[in-house]
KEMIKE-734710 format. One record per residue (C-alpha): x, y, z. Coordinates in Angstrom, 2 decimals. Layout:
# residues N
        c1        c2        c3
         X         Y         Z
...
***
This chain:
# residues 91
        c1        c2        c3
     -0.14     -0.30     -0.14
      1.36      3.19     -1.11
      0.53      6.17      1.27
      0.55      9.39     -0.49
      2.87     11.88      1.38
     -0.01     15.18      0.60
     -2.45     13.16      2.97
      0.10     12.18      5.62
      0.93     15.64      5.89
     -2.44     16.80      6.19
     -3.43     14.12      8.58
     -0.06     15.14     11.16
     -1.05     18.78     10.92
     -4.59     17.96     12.04
     -3.02     15.65     15.09
     -0.65     18.85     16.07
     -4.01     21.47     15.79
     -5.88     19.36     17.74
     -3.02     18.92     20.66
     -1.98     22.60     20.58
     -6.19     23.18     21.47
     -5.58     20.62     24.12
     -2.59     22.35     25.25
     -4.03     25.61     25.68
     -7.26     23.89     27.45
     -4.81     22.36     30.09
     -2.81     24.94     31.38
     -5.71     27.45     30.96
     -5.97     28.83     34.67
     -9.95     28.08     34.85
     -9.03     24.06     34.47
     -5.61     24.11     37.02
     -7.38     22.06     39.65
     -8.67     19.28     37.19
     -5.35     19.25     36.66
     -4.17     19.04     40.17
     -6.64     16.15     40.71
     -5.85     14.08     37.64
     -2.16     14.07     38.37
     -3.05     13.15     41.96
     -5.36     10.25     40.99
     -2.25      8.96     39.06
      0.21      9.38     41.72
      1.85     12.64     40.71
      2.84     10.92     36.99
      2.25     13.56     34.98
      2.71     11.77     32.04
     -0.36      9.43     32.74
     -2.52     12.34     34.01
     -2.15     14.26     30.73
     -2.68     11.00     28.54
     -6.16     10.08     30.29
     -7.26     13.97     30.10
     -6.34     13.48     26.08
     -7.88      9.76     25.94
    -11.61      8.80     25.23
    -13.38      7.66     28.20
    -16.26      5.64     28.56
    -17.81      7.94     31.05
    -18.34     11.06     28.43
    -19.28      8.52     26.02
    -15.87      8.02     23.90
    -14.66     12.04     24.46
    -11.96     13.00     26.11
    -11.86     14.68     29.73
     -9.94     17.77     27.77
    -12.92     18.13     25.27
    -15.23     18.78     28.14
    -13.10     21.44     30.15
    -14.59     24.55     28.31
    -17.29     24.77     30.69
    -18.02     24.63     33.73
    -20.52     22.15     33.80
    -18.20     19.80     31.94
    -15.49     20.56     34.45
    -17.83     19.63     37.20
    -18.28     16.45     35.50
    -14.89     15.51     35.27
    -14.37     16.07     39.02
    -17.16     13.51     39.28
    -15.69     11.24     37.44
    -12.25     11.51     39.07
    -14.06     11.43     42.55
    -15.81      8.58     41.28
    -12.35      6.58     40.19
    -10.43      7.30     43.39
    -13.30      5.96     45.70
    -13.43      2.76     43.44
    -17.35      3.46     41.84
    -16.38      2.46     37.77
    -20.33      2.23     36.91
***
């Protein structure tokens, strides 16, 4: 299978823009407490915390937590998910 270079460049550029947008959301002052709770959840492993924030999860119907951090309601829901995980409630 031959992959066109232009197609590959478009895909990489799209992923790069998505990561840049996610970085802006994660580093936003309004989300500082969520990031802190997530790092704490993963025993101070920043890499694991960021990976979780960027990864689709079932509790969000396949959305990533970072996709819900743009509203107060979304932030509260992510806090609820984190608390449930901390207490072993997975349903």
